[in-house]
N, C-alpha and C positions, 0 to 999 in steps of 0.2 A: 790720494787714492792709492797710488803705488805703494806707499809706505804702509797703508792699512792692509793691503793684500799681502805684502811681505810679512807683516806681523802675524796675520792669520795663518799664513803658510808655515811660519816658524812654530806657531803654537800647535799646529796640526802634526808636527813632527815629534811631539812629546806625548808621553802617556797621560800626563796631567791635562794637557790641552785637549786631547781627544775625549777623555772622560768628561771634561767640562762641557764640551760642545755636544756630546751625546746626551748629557743631562738636559741641556737647553732644548735640544730637539724633542726629548721625552716630554718635557713640560709643554712645549709648543704643540705637539701632536695631541697630547691629552686635552688641552684646552680647546684646540680647534675641532677635534673630533667630537668631543662632548657637546659643543655648541652646535656644530653642523648636523650631527645625527638627529637631534631633536627637530630641527627645521626640516630636514629631509623626510623624517618619519611623518610629520604632519602633511607634507606634500604627497607622500606615497599613499597614505590612508585615504586621501581625497580623490585619487585617480580612478577612472572608470575600469581600468584593467586590474586593479588590485584584488577584487573578489575572485577573479580567474587565476591570479598568481598565488593567492594565499594557500591553496591545497598543495601546490608544487613546492612552495617554500617550507611548509610543514613536513612534507615528505623528505626533503633534503636534511632538515634538522633531525628527523627520526633516524636517518642513516648515520648521523654523527653522534648518536647516543642519547638524544633528548627522549623522554618517555612518551610512548605512543598514546594518543588520546588525551594528553594533558598539556599540549602546547596551545597557549592562548594566542589570540590575534596580536596583542602588543608584543608578545615574545617573538612571533614570526616577523613582525615589522622590525623589531630590534635586530634580528639576525640578517634580514634583507639589507637593512641600511648599513650594518657593520661591514658587510662585504663591499659595499660601495665606497665607504670611507677608507677601508684597507686598500682598495684599488687606487684611490687617489694618492695615498702615501707612496705606494710602490711606483707609480708612474712618475711622480715628482722626484723621488730618489733616483730612479733610473735615468731620467732626463739629465740630471747633473753629471752623469757618467759619460755622456755621449762624446765629448771632445777626446777623452783618453781612449775610448773604445774605437773611435774612427781614426784618430791620428797616431795613437800610440803614446806611451808615457812621456818620452823625451820630446817628441814633436808637439805635444799638447801644451808644453810650457808650464810655467808656474801657475797660471790661471786655470788651465785645464786640470792640472794635478790637484789644485785646491778644490775645484768643483767635484772631482771624483771622490776625494776623501770626504767632502761634505755630504755627497750622495750616500756613501756607505754609512756615515754616522747618522744621517737622517733615518735610515732603516734601523740602525741600532736603537735610536731614540724611540721609534715606533714600537719596536719589539720589547723594549724596557716597559713601556706603558702597557702594551697588550699582554705581555706575560704576567705582569703584576695584576692586571684586571682579571685575567683568566684564573690565576691562582686564587685570588680572593673569592671569585664567584664559584670556584670549584670546591673550596675547602671551608670557607666561612662566609656564605652569601648573605646571611640574615642581616648583618649590620650595613650592607651595601646594596639595597634594592635599587637605588638610583643608578647603579652601574649596569643593570640589566638582569636577565633571568639567570638562574643557577646554571653553571657550566658543567656539562657531563664530564666524567672522568675520561671517556673516550676522546672527546674533543680536546681536553687539556693535554692528553698524551700526544695526539696527532699534531696539534698546533704548538703547544707550549714546549713539549719535550723534543719531538723530532725536528721541528722547524726552528723555533725561537732560540733554543739553547745553542744550536750550531752558529747562528748569526751572532749571538751575544758572546759566545766563547772564542770565535775565530776572527771576527772582523777587525777589531782593534790590533791584535797581534800581527795580522797580515799587513795592516796599514803601516805598522811601525817597522817591520822587518822585511817584508816582501812586497812593497807597494808597486814595484816595477813589473811584477809577474803578469805576463799577458793573459794567461789562463784565468787568473783571478779577476781581471777586468771583464773578460768575456762572460764568465760564469755569473758574476754579480749582476751585470746588466741583463743578461738573457733571462735569468730566473725572475728578476723583479719585473721586467717589462712584459714578459709572457704572462706572468700571474696577473698583472694589472689589466692587460687586454682580455685575457681569457675569462676571468671572473666578472669583469664589467660587462662584457658581451653576454655572459651567462645570465646576468641580472636583466639585461635588456630583453633576452629571450622570453623571460616570464611576462613581459608586457605584451607579447604577441599572442594571437589566437590561432592555435594549430588547426582549427577546423576550417580556416581560410587558406586557400591554396597558395596565395601570395605570401602570407605570413609563415606558412609551413615551409615554403622554399627558403625563406630567410632563416628560419630556425636550422634547417639542414646546412646552410652555408656557415652559420655560426658554429655548428658541430664540427665541420671540417676545419675551420679556423682554429678552434680549441685543440683539436686532435693534432694538427700539424705543428702548432706552436709549442704544445706541451711535449710532443715527441722530440722536436728539434732542440728545445732548451734543456729538457730534463733527461734526455737520453744521449743525443748526438753532441751536445755541448758539455753536459755534466760529466759523463764518464771519462772521455779523453782528458778533460781538464783536471779532474780529480787524480787520474793516474799520473799526469805530468807533474802536478804539485807534489804528490806523495813521493814520486821518484826524485824530484828536486831536493826535497827535505832529506831524504834518505842518502842521496849521493853526497850531500854536503855534511853529512854526519850530524844533522840537527834532529836528534831523536826526540827531543821535547816537542818540537813542532810536528814531527812525523806521528807520534803517538796521539797527540791532541787532534790532529787532522783526521786520523783514522776513526776516532770516536765521533767527531763531528760529521764526517762523510757518511758514516753508517746511518746516523739518524736522518740526515737529509736525503740519503739514497732511498731509504724506506718510504719517506714522505713522497719523493718524486715518483717512485714506482706506483704508489697508491693513486696519485693524481693521474698518471698516464693510464692506469687500468680503468679508472673512472671515466676518463675522456674517451677511451676506446669503447667501453661498454655503452656510453651515451650515444656515440656515433653510430654504432651498429643498431641500437634501438631505434633511433630516429630515421635512419635511412630506410628502414622497412615500413615506415608509417605512411599512410595516405590520409588526406582530409576526410574521406568517406569512412575509413576504418576508425578514425578518432571520433567521428560523430556517433558511431554505433556503440562506443564504450560508455 
């Protein structure tokens, strides 16, 4: 067992090893998600709350660039379930990072370090799969109807360009050259974990009936959770960590990393600000609602 862990850790310290493991994760997530989403979709469609959730899911999709009035129920179910499977990958990846985040790089030991690197590569693997899927569905969807509905350009830019390219472009280089950087650990964990919790709780929100006082109170608590977690991770963790990382690269004279990190940080910063703005708007909207006012609409 120890020799296997040693061999895995040694492999993770090389470019070839990381690329190989990222490819394995990409295949794993592709197979797992494509199998799971069909089963989850069947379950969702049969739930009594789905007719109530359907208009809300369609509204979210329209905000992401899907054509108004042309979103079918299967398309809405696909989008609803995609968010659930995305959350699962984020939570799994973040969970592997916990030993290093809690104990620090050195104190976590080889096992903790291996888990952290595997967690980052798990997310890289998911992004390889999801970026490829988004690209195909955005630019040549006809041969791939089994992958889902056509992806709007707006969605591809927000998710594929602002988010996925940062992860794909920076993670493996950081693992190879700056794996001990504490800000890297904190940022990777915070963004993944908060996204998993916030989006998953958001899907649960759709299952509730806002016309019911108890359910409405739960929805408002979810809005607070999403707001606090998004602001904490995407503002108070993200910006200081990015500054520290950029300053570290610049002070070491590592201009290749500095320039690459500037580009990656720009895309992810735009994405983070959009998420925080959305969470803020949603909180303000829901805090002003009452079950009686919702019944009248």
